[in-house]
C-alpha positions in Angstrom: -68.5 9.9 18.9 -66.6 6.7 18.4 -63.7 8.5 16.7 -63.4 11.0 19.6 -63.2 8.1 22.1 -60.6 6.2 20.1 -58.5 9.3 19.7 -58.5 9.9 23.5 -57.5 6.2 24.0 -54.7 6.6 21.5 -53.4 9.8 23.3 -53.6 8.1 26.7 -51.6 5.1 25.3 -49.0 7.4 23.7 -48.6 9.4 27.0 -48.3 6.2 29.0 -45.5 4.8 26.7 -43.7 8.2 26.7 -43.7 8.4 30.5 -42.5 4.8 30.8 -39.6 5.5 28.4 -38.7 8.7 30.2 -38.6 6.8 33.5 -36.2 4.3 32.0 -34.0 7.0 30.5 -33.6 8.7 33.9 -32.7 5.5 35.8 -28.9 5.3 36.4 -27.1 2.5 34.7 -25.8 0.6 37.7 -24.3 -2.2 35.6 -21.9 0.2 33.9 -19.7 1.2 36.8 -16.0 1.6 36.4 -13.9 -1.4 37.6 -12.2 1.0 40.0 -15.4 2.1 41.7 -15.0 -0.7 44.3 -11.4 -1.9 44.3 -10.7 -5.6 45.2 -10.3 -4.9 48.9 -13.6 -3.0 49.0 -12.2 0.4 50.1 -13.3 3.1 47.7 -11.2 6.1 46.7 -12.1 9.3 48.5 -10.9 12.8 48.1 -8.2 13.7 50.7 -6.5 10.3 50.9 -2.7 10.2 51.1 -0.7 8.4 48.4 0.0 5.4 50.7 -3.7 5.1 51.5 -4.6 5.2 47.8 -2.0 2.6 47.0 -3.3 0.3 49.7 -6.9 0.8 48.6 -6.1 -0.1 45.0 -3.8 -2.9 45.9 -1.1 -1.7 43.4 2.0 0.6 43.7 1.7 4.2 42.4 4.1 5.2 39.6 5.2 8.8 39.5 4.3 10.6 36.3 5.2 14.3 37.0 4.8 17.2 39.4 6.5 18.8 42.4 6.6 17.3 45.8 3.0 17.3 47.2 1.4 18.2 43.8 2.2 15.0 41.9 0.4 13.0 39.2 0.7 9.3 39.7 -0.4 6.3 37.6 -1.8 3.1 39.2 -1.7 0.2 36.7 -3.2 -3.2 37.4 -2.4 -6.0 35.0 -5.5 -7.9 34.0 -4.4 -10.9 32.0 -6.4 -11.6 28.8 -5.8 -14.5 26.4 -2.4 -16.2 26.1 -1.4 -13.8 23.3 -2.4 -10.5 24.9 -2.3 -8.6 28.2 -4.4 -5.6 29.0 -3.3 -2.9 31.4 -5.8 -0.3 32.5 -4.3 2.8 34.1 -5.8 5.1 36.7 -4.3 8.6 36.8 -4.3 10.1 40.3 -3.8 13.8 41.0 -2.5 14.9 44.4 -2.6 18.5 45.7 -0.8 19.4 48.9 -0.2 15.6 49.4 -3.9 14.7 49.3 -5.9 13.0 46.5 -7.7 15.7 44.5 -8.9 13.7 41.5 -8.6 10.7 39.4 -9.2 9.7 35.8 -9.2 6.2 34.2 -7.5 5.2 31.0 -9.4 2.1 30.1 -7.8 1.6 26.7 -4.1 1.3 27.5 -2.8 -1.9 26.0 0.8 -3.0 26.7 2.6 -6.1 25.5 
């Protein structure tokens, strides 16, 4: 009888640990947000913004990359100073369709001198 009870206790313990680990795995990682999620002025990017609104929200000018008028791809680059010997520049590519923000993608690895 004792072996059956200890086996049940072991199974309950394993199930409890498994459920706790599953709960941790499903919790979103709030500390790993992109630096662009909330720009310095607190205005988030939203779909449908015009180029001037995006520039104002990010606090940096937009640099033309390619595309026809209204359907352009821009690059927003903010210079974050590192040590005295290096400078890191993280870019944010912004796609506009019909003059409105349709999407964006970060380039967090761009290093320029």
